N, C-alpha and C positions, 0 to 999 in steps of 0.2 A: 667327440669333437670332429667336425668335418675337416677333410684334408684341404690344404691350401690350393687355390686355383693355379694351374700351370701358367708360366709366363706367356704373354701374348706372342704369337708366332709358332708356338708348339702345337697348336690345334690346326695349323694349316699355314701355307705360305703367306708371308707378309706382303701386302700390296705395295708396289713401288712405282712412283710417278717420275718421269723424266721431264724437267722444265728447261726449255731451251728458248732461243731467240737471239738475234744478232746483238752486237755491242750497243748498249744504250737503249735497248727495248724496254727496260724497266723490270727485269726479272727479280732483282733483289727487293725492290719496293713492293712488288706484288707478293713475293714470298713472305716478307715480313707481315703483310696484312693478313695473308692466309693463316699464318701460324698463330694469330690471335683468335682464330675461330675455333669453337669447340670441336668441330669435325676433324681438326688436325691435332688434337691433343695427343701427347706421347708420340710425336712424329720425329724421326731422326732425319737430319738434313746433311747431305753431302754436297759441298759447294766446290766447284772447280773453276778457278779464275786465274787470269794473268796477274803476275806480281807487279809491283809499282813501276819497275823499270822494263817490263815487258819481256823478261828473260826467264824468271823462275815461275813455276806453276805450283799452286798449292791445292791440295784436296782437303777440304775442311769438313770435319764431321761435327755437327752440333746437335745435341739432344736436349730439348726444352731449355736451351740457353745455359745449362749448367756445366756442360762438358764440351770442350773443344779439343779435337785431336787433329794435328797437322801431319800430313804425309806428303812426301815429295812425289810429284807425278802429274801427268796431264791426261785427262780422260780421252782427249781426241788423239793422243800420240801413243800412250802406253795403256790403252783401255783395259786389257785383260788383267795385267799385273796389278795396277793401282786400284781399279774398281773392285776387283775380287778380294784384294787384301783388305780394303776398307769394309766390305760387306762381311767378310769372315770375322773381322774384329767386332763388328756390330752384332753378329750372331752369337759370339762368345758372351757378350753382355746380356743378350736375351736369355741364354742358358743360365747365366748367373742370377737371373730374376728381375732384370730391368725391363719394365713394360715398354714394348715398341709396337705401336699399332700400325704404323705406316712409315715409309721411307720416301723422301723427295731428293732427287739428284738434280741439282742446278748446274748446268754445263756452262763452260766459257762461251762467250758469244761467237767464237770462231770455230766451235766444234761442229763436226759432221755427226749428226745423231745416229746415222745408220750403224756404225760399228758398236755404238753403245747399246742400241736395241738388239743387235745381233748377239752380243755377249750375254745380255740378260736372258735371251730366249734360248740360247744354244747350250749353255753349260748345265749339265744335268744336276750337279750338286747345288748350284744356285737355284735351280728350278724347284727343288724341294723346300727351299727356305724363303724365296722371294718370287712374287708373280708380277709381271709387268702390268701395271694398272693403266698405262696410257702415256702418250707423249704429248705434252702441251707446249705449243710454240707461241711466243709473244712476238707481235709485229708492231713497230712504231708507226702509227697512222700518219704522222707528219713527214717522216723520212723513209717510210717503207718502200715506196716505189723506186726511189733512187738507190736504196740498198739492194733491192732485187735486181736492178740494172747492172750493178757492179760487183756483187758479192755472191759467188756460187754457193758459199756455205748457207747464206740466207735462203736461197732458192731450195736447197735440200731440206733445211729446217722446216720450211713451210710445206713442202711436198709430202713429208712422211708423218705429219702431225695427226693425232687423233682429235685434238681441239686446237683451234686457232683463236688467239685472243688479241684484239686490237687495243693498243694502249695509246695514251696521249691524243685521244680524239679531240680534246678541247683545243689542241694546238693545230688542228687540221681543218680545212674547209669541208663542207658537205660533199663537194665534188671530188676532193681528194679521197675521202673515205669511200665514196661509192666506186671510184675507179680502182682503188686498192682492193676493195672487197671482190670486185669482179675478177681482178687478176689472180687473187688468192683462190677463188673458186675454180678458175681454170687450172691452176697448179694442183689443186687438191679438191676434188669434187665430193669427198666423203666426210670431211671434217666440218663440224659446226663452227661458224665464225661468231665469236662472242665479243663483248666490249667490256673492258675494265674501266669503270668510272673512277677517276681520281686515283688510279692505281689499285683499285679494290674490285673483287669479284667474289661471289658466293662460292665457297669451297665445293658445295654440292654440284656446281656446274662443271667442275673439272675432275671429279672423282668418278671411278667406274667408267673410264673412257677408253680403255684399251681393248685388246683381243677378247672376243666373247668367251665367257666361261660356260659351264654346263648348267648354270642356273636359269631360271625363267626370266630372262631379260627381254620380255616381249616388246616393250616400247622401242628398244634399240632394233630388234628384228623388224618391227613394222616400219621404222624409219628407213631401213635399208631397202627392203623389198618393195616399199610403197613409194619410194622417191620418184618424182616426176622427171625421169631422165630419158633421153633417146635410147634406142636399142643399143647403140654404141656411139661414142663420140671421141674425137681426137682434138687436142688443143694445140693450135699453132699460134705463134706470136710474131710480132714484127721483128725484122732482122736486127733492129737496134736494141732489142730486149734479150738479154743473154739467157733468160730462163727458157728459151726455145729448145734447149737441150733436154728439158724435163717435160714430159707429156703424160697425160692421164688417159687411160683406156677403161671404159665402162662397158660391160657386156651383160645382157639379160637373156635368159632362156625360159620360155614358157613351158617347155616339156621337161620331164625328168631326165637328168643326165646320167650317162654311164660312168661310174667311178673309175673304172680301169682306164678309159680314154683320158679323163681329166688328170688322174694321178700320173699317167705316163708322160703327158705333156709337161706337167709341173716339174717332174723329175728331170726331164730333158732341158727345160728352161733353166733350172737351177744349175745344172752341170755346165751348160754352154754359155749362158748369158746372165748368170746370177748377179754379177756385179752391177748390171744395169737395172735390176729390179729393186728400186728403193723401198717399195712397200707393196704388199698384195693382201687383200682381204676378200673373202667370199662367203656368202650364205647360199647353200646348195639344196636343191630338191633332187635327190638321187633316186635312181631306179631301185626299188625294193626297200626304201626307207620311208617311214611315216613321219619322222621328226626332221627338222632342219639340221643340216650338217654345216659346220663352220670350218674354214681353213684360213690360215694367215701365214705370212712369211716376210722376211727381210733378207734381201740379197740372196745368198746361196742357201739359206735355211728356210725350209717350208715345214711348218709344224704338222704333226699328224692330225687328222680330222677329229673333231669333237661334236657330239650331238647336243642340241639345245632341248629344253623341256617340251616345247610345242611350237606350232605355228600360230601366229596371232589370228584371232577369229575374223578380224575386219580387214585383213590384207591378203592378197592373192598369193598362192604358193608359186614361187618362181625362183630361179637361181639368179644370183647377181654377183658378178666378179668385178673388182676394181684393181687395176694395176697402175702404180706410179712408176714410170719408166724414165731412165736417163740414157741418152745416146742409143736408143733402140726404138725403131719405128713401130708404133702400135699395130700396124697392119701385119707385121711379121708375127707378132704374138697372137693376134686374132686368127690369122690364116692357119698357123700351126695348131692352135687349140681346136679349131673346127675340123682340121684334117684328122687329128687324133680321135676326136669324138666320133667322126664318121666311121673311121676304121673300127673302133670299138663297137659301134652299133651294128656294123656289118658282120663282125665276128660273132656277136651275140645272136644275130638273126640266123646265121648258119648253124650255130650250136643248137638252136631250138628246133631246127628242121628234123 
């Protein structure tokens, strides 16, 4: 008789998706629709929302609608304690044989997602059990522009997303949707902007959205390095739009980069201005490497580089870095990076003489 299969999660980290969006964006409606799809079978859900009187916070864990576990706490306020405790409890259930194929964390509409992403990426114990599969941010098409004008949390939610999903488009005019799409693209040039029709969207559009893994995710690589973007661009907004504090910087390099220069600058940036780096992603063509190398980070944490399987055949080999910055001029980042790269190139040339 064959031995029983190990519980899901023991063969590798369980993918975890963060679902966020400002109050009223339709997160719970979309989540309920997603959970009815086969792709999200055996999904554990952690829900973080304000209590009825706006004072108490509840972290709700629901697995297939059968079990509900309430823990006091707020993801945006006591992220490490409450989220880690909930995930530890979930892992105990995995060890006990309960199948868990995926985790979705739905945050309160007032949550800043950056500390959540930082915790999921930085804790070594969690990293062995769960892998960040992406940050999905919902934006209300009818009220999104006004929300971005007045709510810094909404700006940060949009800026760090791996997927942006427009909801309630039936309540907005075509002009409103077009203007909001352009504004979101300025805030976040790397996230696909999708539409949830009547509060529903295909689960496949939202899965595998996060930091690149070492598998052959060539379509994602092609999208990154083949994107029609200028060599670099900064985004500035009208003074009456408060998201002017958040800007995107995209850099492309056609020549292979020296890793020592890039790594030195990323380390310096994390130490000195890490709080201003809401998100960073990069696909790199490095000197001495035949395969694409991926880096990503949130605030003070920059992950070690990983190699992808190969470069796409139909896309040019080039490095592409995207920074989502808050209260930090893109030119400061670009000038510092280029200075470190130049110094590393000069040191390498002297060493070869």
